[in-house]
C-alpha positions in Angstrom: -31.3 -9.2 -68.1 -33.1 -7.4 -65.3 -32.1 -10.2 -62.9 -28.4 -9.8 -63.8 -28.7 -6.0 -63.4 -30.2 -6.4 -60.0 -27.4 -8.7 -58.8 -24.8 -6.2 -60.1 -26.5 -3.3 -58.3 -26.8 -5.4 -55.1 -23.1 -6.2 -55.0 -22.2 -2.5 -55.8 -24.3 -1.3 -52.9 -22.8 -4.0 -50.6 -19.3 -3.0 -51.7 -20.1 0.7 -51.0 -21.4 -0.1 -47.5 -18.5 -2.3 -46.6 -16.0 0.4 -47.6 -17.9 3.4 -46.1 -17.0 2.5 -42.5 -13.8 2.9 -40.6 -12.4 -0.1 -38.7 -10.6 0.4 -35.3 -8.3 -2.5 -34.4 -7.7 -2.6 -30.7 -4.7 -4.2 -29.0 -7.0 -6.9 -27.4 -8.1 -8.1 -30.8 -11.5 -6.4 -30.9 -12.5 -4.7 -34.2 -14.8 -1.8 -33.9 -16.8 -0.7 -37.0 -17.0 3.0 -36.6 -17.0 6.5 -38.1 -13.8 8.2 -36.8 -14.5 11.8 -35.9 -11.2 13.0 -34.4 -7.7 11.7 -33.8 -5.8 13.4 -31.0 -2.3 12.9 -29.6 -3.6 10.6 -26.8 -7.2 9.6 -27.8 -9.5 8.9 -30.7 -13.2 10.0 -30.9 -15.7 8.0 -33.0 -19.3 7.0 -33.4 -20.5 3.4 -33.9 -21.2 2.8 -37.6 -24.5 1.1 -36.8 -25.6 4.2 -34.8 -24.2 7.3 -36.5 -26.8 9.4 -34.7 -25.7 8.0 -31.3 -23.2 9.2 -28.8 -19.5 9.9 -29.4 -17.1 7.4 -27.9 -13.5 8.1 -26.7 -10.8 5.5 -26.8 -7.2 5.9 -25.7 -4.7 5.9 -28.5 -2.4 3.6 -26.5 -5.2 0.9 -26.7 -5.4 1.0 -30.5 -3.2 -1.0 -32.8 -4.3 0.6 -36.1 -7.3 2.2 -37.9 -8.3 1.3 -41.4 -10.2 4.1 -42.9 -13.0 3.8 -45.5 -10.7 4.8 -48.4 -8.3 2.0 -47.4 -5.6 4.1 -45.8 -4.1 2.8 -42.5 -2.9 4.7 -39.4 -0.9 2.7 -36.8 -0.7 3.5 -33.1 1.4 0.6 -31.7 4.6 2.6 -31.3 3.0 5.8 -30.3 4.3 5.7 -26.7 7.9 5.5 -28.0 7.6 8.5 -30.3 10.4 10.9 -29.2 8.2 13.9 -30.0 5.9 13.0 -27.1 8.8 13.8 -24.7 10.2 16.9 -26.4 11.6 19.4 -23.9 11.9 16.9 -21.0 15.1 16.6 -19.1 17.0 13.4 -19.9 20.0 13.5 -17.6 20.3 13.1 -13.8 22.9 12.9 -11.0 22.0 10.2 -8.5 23.0 9.3 -5.0 22.6 5.9 -3.4 20.5 7.0 -0.4 21.4 4.2 2.1 24.9 3.5 1.0 26.6 5.7 3.8 25.0 3.4 6.4 26.9 0.5 4.9 30.3 2.1 4.8 30.5 3.7 1.3 29.1 6.6 -0.8 27.9 6.0 -4.4 27.3 8.8 -6.9 26.0 8.1 -10.4 25.1 9.7 -13.7 22.2 8.6 -15.9 21.4 9.7 -19.4 18.4 8.7 -21.5 19.3 8.2 -25.2 15.8 7.3 -26.6 12.4 6.4 -25.1 12.9 3.3 -23.0 16.7 3.2 -23.3 19.6 4.8 -21.5 22.9 4.2 -19.7 24.0 4.7 -16.1 27.5 4.8 -14.6 28.5 5.3 -11.0 31.5 5.7 -8.7 31.6 4.4 -5.1 34.0 5.5 -2.4 34.5 2.8 0.3 35.1 4.3 3.7 32.9 7.4 3.0 30.3 6.3 5.5 29.6 4.4 8.7 32.2 1.8 9.5 31.3 -1.5 11.0 33.1 -3.0 14.0 35.0 -6.3 14.6 35.2 -8.0 18.0 38.3 -9.9 19.0 40.0 -11.4 22.0 43.6 -10.6 22.9 43.9 -11.3 26.6 40.7 -9.3 26.8 37.8 -8.5 24.6 38.3 -5.6 22.2 36.7 -3.9 19.2 38.2 -2.3 16.1 36.7 -0.5 13.2 36.7 -2.2 9.7 37.9 1.1 8.2 37.4 0.1 4.5 39.4 2.1 2.0 38.9 1.8 -1.7 36.6 2.4 -4.6 34.4 0.7 -7.2 32.8 1.6 -10.5 29.6 0.3 -12.2 28.3 0.6 -15.7 24.9 -0.6 -17.1 22.4 -0.1 -19.9 18.7 0.3 -19.2 15.8 -1.2 -21.1 12.7 0.4 -19.8 8.9 0.2 -20.1 7.2 3.5 -20.3 3.8 3.6 -18.5 0.8 5.7 -19.3 -1.2 7.5 -16.6 -4.9 8.2 -16.9 -6.3 11.5 -15.5 -10.0 12.1 -15.7 -10.4 9.6 -18.5 -7.5 11.0 -20.6 -4.1 9.5 -21.1 -1.1 11.6 -20.2 2.3 10.7 -21.5 4.8 9.9 -18.8 8.3 11.2 -18.4 11.0 9.8 -20.7 13.1 8.6 -17.7 10.2 7.1 -15.7 9.0 3.5 -15.6 10.0 0.0 -14.8 13.3 -1.2 -16.3 15.8 -4.1 -16.6 19.5 -3.2 -16.5 22.5 -5.5 -17.2 25.3 -4.0 -15.0 29.0 -4.6 -14.3 30.7 -4.0 -10.9 34.5 -3.7 -10.5 36.3 -2.6 -7.4 39.1 -3.0 -4.9 39.5 -2.1 -1.3 41.3 -2.9 2.0 39.8 -3.4 5.4 40.7 -4.7 8.9 40.3 -8.3 9.6 40.7 -10.5 12.7 43.6 -13.0 12.6 43.4 -16.1 14.9 46.8 -17.2 16.3 47.6 -20.8 17.2 47.2 -20.0 20.9 43.6 -18.9 20.3 44.6 -15.3 20.7 43.5 -12.9 18.0 45.1 -9.8 16.5 44.0 -7.2 13.8 45.5 -7.3 10.3 44.7 -5.6 7.0 43.2 -7.5 4.0 43.2 -6.4 0.4 40.1 -7.4 -1.6 39.4 -7.3 -5.3 35.8 -8.0 -6.4 33.5 -7.9 -9.4 30.1 -8.9 -10.6 27.9 -9.2 -13.6 24.2 -8.7 -12.6 20.8 -8.1 -14.0 18.9 -5.4 -12.0 15.2 -4.9 -12.0 13.8 -1.5 -10.8 11.3 1.2 -11.0 12.0 4.9 -11.4 9.8 7.9 -10.8 10.3 11.5 -11.9 8.7 14.1 -9.5 8.0 17.6 -10.9 10.7 17.4 -13.6 13.3 17.9 -10.8 13.5 14.9 -8.4 14.2 11.3 -9.4 13.5 8.2 -7.2 14.9 4.8 -8.2 14.2 1.6 -6.3 16.0 -1.5 -7.6 17.3 -5.0 -6.8 19.7 -7.2 -8.6 20.9 -10.8 -9.0 23.9 -12.1 -10.8 27.3 -13.7 -10.7 30.1 -12.4 -8.5 33.6 -13.1 -7.6 36.2 -11.9 -5.1 39.3 -12.9 -3.1 37.9 -12.1 0.3 38.6 -14.3 3.3 36.2 -13.9 6.2 38.8 -15.3 8.6 42.1 -17.0 8.6 44.4 -18.5 11.2 48.1 -18.0 12.0 50.8 -20.6 12.7 54.5 -20.5 13.4 55.4 -20.4 9.7 53.0 -17.7 8.5 49.4 -17.2 7.6 47.4 -20.3 6.7 44.0 -19.5 5.0 41.0 -21.5 5.9 38.7 -22.5 3.1 35.6 -21.0 4.8 34.7 -18.4 2.3 30.9 -19.1 2.3 29.8 -15.6 1.6 31.1 -12.0 1.5 29.8 -8.5 1.9 31.7 -6.3 -0.6 29.7 -3.1 0.3 28.4 -2.6 -3.3 27.0 -6.1 -3.3 26.9 -9.3 -1.4 28.1 -12.8 -2.5 26.5 -16.1 -1.3 28.3 -19.4 -1.2 31.9 -19.9 -2.4 33.5 -17.6 -4.9 32.5 -17.3 -7.6 28.9 -17.4 -6.6 25.5 -15.6 -6.6 25.7 -11.9 -6.2 22.9 -9.7 -4.8 22.2 -6.0 -4.6 19.3 -3.8 -3.4 19.1 0.0 -3.1 17.2 3.3 -3.3 18.6 6.2 -5.3 17.6 9.8 -5.2 18.5 12.0 -8.1 18.4 15.6 -9.4 17.4 16.1 -13.0 19.8 18.1 -15.2 19.1 20.2 -18.3 
């Protein structure tokens, strides 16, 4: 009887010991047996269960998957960074300007709005001709130059899926801005414009004509966006996708009318560039500056 009582007492004590500790489950798979002292918005303070008289340790909440307390209750941390409350009061809209676009012959202005942590949409309007115009060289009894003079517009629309980074200052994790971080954005381009083009006549003399172009693209853009001082926004991106257009880089003229040459091995459509024959690969790259809106 005494032996049975001893066994029962042993298992009761063992059970009490096993449930008198908290367990911290880290994202890397490590399990820490601890006594949790304090849980803050960005960090957790605890002592090692095997050394309750020892030092207090601090662990970032973003590195913790969950905590199982001694009474069996569970607190999770996995989605903590996407908690909208962390970004309460932050501005979530911006007007953006494609910084280098005027150098390529157009001006692009966009609007972005964040709808939830890590998600948002962006639309933009581009005016072709509102910028520096390239030149064309031709021969018509003598060498000459003419401006491309593009005239037209395009629109873009895309939806952002972003990753929100944490930044550590003096050992503490600080929540980032809701519109900051790396992102991937499926985006659609649609536009139309006209521009000057060189026409080669049958006698090897050239003249200037006007060409109408319609273009479009479906791309996947990768980028990174920073928010500086709750006021300025910086966005650097590049994109790759599938584009189409009806642009002819050159064509020749005969006595019966224009005869188009099938030499459309690439096209620069201002908002993006196409490689190979149409339809083909479409590329973009850019830097945008923005101003945050309330």
